[in-house]
Every structure is written in structure tokens, then in C-alpha cells.
C-alpha positions in Angstrom: 9.8 -22.5 24.3 11.9 -19.6 25.7 13.6 -17.1 23.5 17.1 -18.6 23.8 16.0 -22.1 23.0 13.9 -20.9 20.1 16.9 -18.9 18.7 19.2 -21.9 19.0 16.6 -24.2 17.3 16.2 -21.9 14.4 19.9 -21.3 14.1 20.5 -25.1 13.9 17.8 -25.4 11.3 19.3 -22.6 9.2 22.8 -24.2 9.4 21.4 -27.5 8.2 19.7 -25.9 5.2 22.7 -23.9 4.3 25.0 -26.9 4.5 23.1 -28.2 1.5 23.2 -25.0 -0.5 24.8 -25.4 -3.9 28.2 -23.9 -4.3 28.1 -20.2 -5.1 24.6 -19.6 -3.5 24.1 -16.0 -2.4 20.4 -16.1 -1.6 17.5 -18.4 -0.6 14.1 -18.2 -2.1 11.5 -18.8 0.6 7.7 -19.1 0.9 6.1 -17.9 4.1 2.5 -18.7 5.1 1.3 -15.4 6.5 -1.8 -15.2 8.7 -3.8 -12.0 9.1 -3.0 -10.6 12.5 -4.7 -7.2 12.1 -6.9 -5.5 14.7 -9.0 -2.7 13.0 -10.2 -1.5 16.4 -6.7 -0.5 17.5 -5.4 0.3 13.9 -2.9 -2.5 14.2 -2.0 -4.0 10.9 0.4 -6.9 10.6 0.7 -10.6 9.6 2.1 -13.5 11.5 4.4 -16.0 9.7 3.4 -19.5 10.8 5.4 -21.6 8.3 8.5 -21.2 6.1 9.4 -23.3 3.1 12.7 -23.2 1.4 11.9 -23.4 -2.3 15.5 -23.1 -3.7 18.8 -21.2 -3.8 20.0 -18.5 -6.1 23.5 -17.5 -7.2 22.7 -13.7 -7.2 20.8 -11.3 -4.9 18.7 -9.5 -7.5 14.9 -9.7 -6.9 13.4 -11.2 -10.0 9.7 -12.1 -10.0 10.4 -14.6 -12.9 12.7 -16.4 -10.5 10.2 -16.4 -7.7 7.4 -17.8 -10.0 9.7 -20.6 -11.2 10.6 -21.4 -7.6 6.9 -21.6 -6.7 6.6 -24.8 -8.7 8.9 -26.6 -6.3 6.2 -27.1 -3.7 2.5 -28.1 -4.3 1.2 -25.6 -1.8 2.9 -22.7 -3.6 2.7 -23.9 -7.2 -0.4 -21.7 -8.0 1.8 -18.6 -7.6 3.8 -19.5 -10.7 0.8 -18.3 -12.8 -0.5 -15.6 -10.4 -1.7 -12.4 -12.0 0.6 -9.4 -12.5 -0.8 -7.6 -9.4 0.5 -10.4 -7.2 4.0 -8.9 -7.7 4.3 -6.6 -4.7 7.0 -3.8 -4.8 7.2 -2.2 -1.4 10.7 -0.7 -1.5 10.0 2.1 0.9 10.3 2.8 4.6 8.2 0.3 6.6 7.5 -1.7 3.4 8.1 -5.4 3.0 10.3 -5.2 -0.1 9.6 -7.3 -3.2 7.5 -10.4 -2.8 5.0 -12.6 -4.7 1.6 -12.9 -3.1 -1.8 -13.3 -4.7 -3.6 -11.3 -2.0 -3.3 -8.0 -0.1 -0.2 -7.7 2.0 -2.1 -8.2 5.3 -4.3 -11.1 4.1 -3.8 -14.7 5.0 -1.8 -16.6 2.3 1.5 -17.6 0.9 4.2 -15.0 0.1 7.4 -15.8 -1.8 10.5 -13.6 -1.4 14.3 -13.8 -1.6 16.5 -13.7 1.4 20.2 -12.9 1.2 22.5 -15.4 2.8 24.4 -13.8 5.8 26.6 -15.7 8.2 24.1 -15.1 11.0 20.9 -15.6 9.0 18.2 -17.3 11.1 14.9 -18.2 9.4 11.6 -17.7 11.1 9.1 -20.5 11.6 9.2 -24.1 10.5 11.8 -24.9 7.8 11.0 -27.6 5.3 12.2 -28.0 1.8 10.2 -28.5 -1.4 10.2 -32.2 -1.5 10.7 -33.4 2.1 14.3 -34.3 1.3 17.2 -32.5 3.0 18.2 -30.1 0.3 16.0 -27.7 -1.6 16.5 -27.5 -5.3 18.7 -24.8 -6.9 16.5 -22.6 -9.0 17.8 -22.5 -12.6 18.1 -19.0 -13.8 16.7 -17.8 -17.1 19.3 -17.3 -19.9 20.8 -13.8 -19.7 19.7 -13.1 -16.1 23.1 -13.8 -14.5 24.3 -10.5 -13.1 27.7 -9.2 -14.1 30.4 -9.3 -11.5 30.6 -5.9 -9.8 33.5 -4.5 -7.8 32.8 -3.9 -4.2 31.5 -0.4 -3.6 32.0 1.4 -0.3 30.3 4.7 0.7 31.2 6.9 3.6 28.6 8.8 5.6 29.5 11.0 8.5 32.8 9.2 9.0 31.3 5.7 8.8 32.0 3.4 5.9 29.3 1.1 4.5 29.3 -1.6 1.9 26.7 -1.0 -0.9 24.4 -4.0 -1.3 21.7 -2.4 -3.5 21.4 0.9 -5.2 18.6 2.6 -7.1 18.7 5.8 -9.0 15.8 8.3 -9.3 14.5 6.9 -12.6 13.9 3.5 -11.0 12.2 5.1 -8.0 10.0 7.3 -10.2 8.9 4.4 -12.4 7.9 2.1 -9.5 6.6 4.6 -7.0 5.6 7.9 -8.7 3.9 9.3 -5.6 6.8 8.5 -3.4 9.2 9.9 -5.9 7.3 13.1 -6.1 7.4 13.6 -2.3 11.1 12.7 -2.2 12.0 14.9 -5.1 10.3 17.8 -3.4 12.8 17.5 -0.5 15.8 16.7 -2.6 16.2 13.0 -2.4 18.2 11.7 -5.3 19.2 8.2 -4.4 18.4 5.2 -2.1 21.2 2.9 -1.2 21.0 -0.3 0.9 24.3 -0.9 2.7 25.9 -2.9 5.4 28.9 -2.2 7.5 31.9 -4.1 6.1 32.6 -5.8 9.5 29.0 -6.2 10.6 25.7 -7.8 9.7 23.5 -4.8 10.3 22.1 -3.3 7.2 20.9 0.3 6.4 19.1 2.4 3.9 21.1 5.5 3.1 19.2 8.4 1.7 21.6 10.6 -0.3 20.5 14.2 -0.8 21.4 16.6 -3.6 23.3 18.9 -1.2 25.7 16.1 -0.5 24.4 15.2 3.0 22.8 11.9 3.8 20.8 10.2 6.5 21.0 6.6 7.7 18.0 4.4 8.5 18.6 0.9 10.1 17.0 -2.1 8.5 15.8 -5.0 10.6 16.7 -8.2 8.8 
């Protein structure tokens, strides 16, 4: 299958899934079966996604492991992750990291990984798309009481004359608690905030590193 046909096929699959998304859905909870694709002789470390299962939809974009664990029960092949140990909760919110995901194995090992993907107009899933039951529409994941995020006004930041919409923002305390080693190195060079943004009229996303001297650098994100 050439690249254009593969893209159109995946786009059609995505559109079919999203047509069945409950009203107000902002994100999709997916499980990807990752195969170890590492080559230690060349120091190449990566996984290859061979299958994608849509486990459910969410009305918010916050990454909650409790929500991922609940969604895991929607498919027999991922149900075991509902009771996976605490160390299955991977937090890789750093450059070249994979973000937050639930996987009862090392990041490069073969196995199922559950994560949340925001719904964008041009979102195209990778791999085979099936739902939790074999029916057309995946189930909506019911949220735990008190987890519904408060409505927040849109926030725009301007960096070097370019305006960006803030999607996700973390302060130094959160970074310090999750990644003390990373925090220490960032603090030594003055990093005080990490902001994930997207251009208001585009689909490209960025991490903006804001420094204590008021300057900032922009790093593209590939999703």
C-alpha cells in the first residue's frame, strides 16, 4: 500500500470512528499493541505499533490514569491493565518522551499501551482501528465523580511575534514532583514553565519553554 492510499484509508477509518463519538467528546482513549523494534548493535531503540483499539471517548483532555484503567476493561486483550501495578503508569513528559501512558512493561518492550489522544480535525489514527466490542461505536468512558474539569477561558501566549493557543501548562512544582532530575537540570538554566500550545489557525502543536528572563524557545511536537 503506497503512502497516499494508506493515508486515505486511515483518514476514512478515523472519520468513521469520530462520527460515532458521543456529543462533547474531546479525546479518544486508545490501546496500541507495540512490538519491540530495537537494535542494540546500532543503538536504535523504538517500538512499532501493529494494532490500535479504540477503547472509549472522553469529554476532557486531562491525562488520568484512573480513566485509562477503567477504559482498559472495555476490551478483553487490555483488561489486565485495569489492575496493573503502579509502575505501569509511565510519565514521560519531556523532550523525546512518549507522554503519559499505561503499560505493564518497559517502554520499548512488546505489549499493550493505553493513552489518550486529543481529537483534532485532521486526526488520523495509526494501525488497525477496531472498537472494544466489534460494534461500530466504542463506549464512552464514564468519569469518576469530581473529575470533570472546570471550564477554562481560552489562553493565548505570544512568543517572538507568534501567537499560540495554550493546550496544557505545567508549573515548576509539578515538574519537580514528577521529574526531580529533569527539574534540577532545567532549574540550573532558568526554566520555569513548560507550555504545550497550538497555533490558533493550525493543527501543529509546540512545547514552549518559558525562561525566567522573559525569553522563550519553541519546540515542535509531532502528533
